[in-house]
Phi, psi and omega in degrees: 000133179276142174274126178289134180268150183247117174290170185295317182301316177301312181295318176301313178300315180298313179300320182293318178289318182298316190250008176075022180267156174283117186301336179288339180264359176250096185277168184308322181257014178300124183278116183273313190269318177290340174263355187078007179296325168236159183233185194288331175306312177298330183297312178295320178298312186304311181307314179301311180289320179296318182301315182294319181289312190283328185082010179234153175268137173270116180287148177312323183285354181259003179268100181201169180295327174310310185277326191233015182280333176227163176307318176298315174300318180294313175304317177301309184300312188290315178305320180283335174274351179276341180272000000 
């Protein structure tokens, strides 16, 4: 079974919808956690949404700013882990 990949635009839309953000203010490279836009409580919810949408489990060791701090990083992380 193939794991669906999520593009940056899809990731931005998911985040904006989930957390009530204006999609126009959320760029591909917007730092969400390191800037304080989202906090650790949001992180738990984000992981849940990403797992449901992507069809893959995000392992504890993969939860870091390198993988999850911006829509582009999330899309790259999920795309790389799908291959």
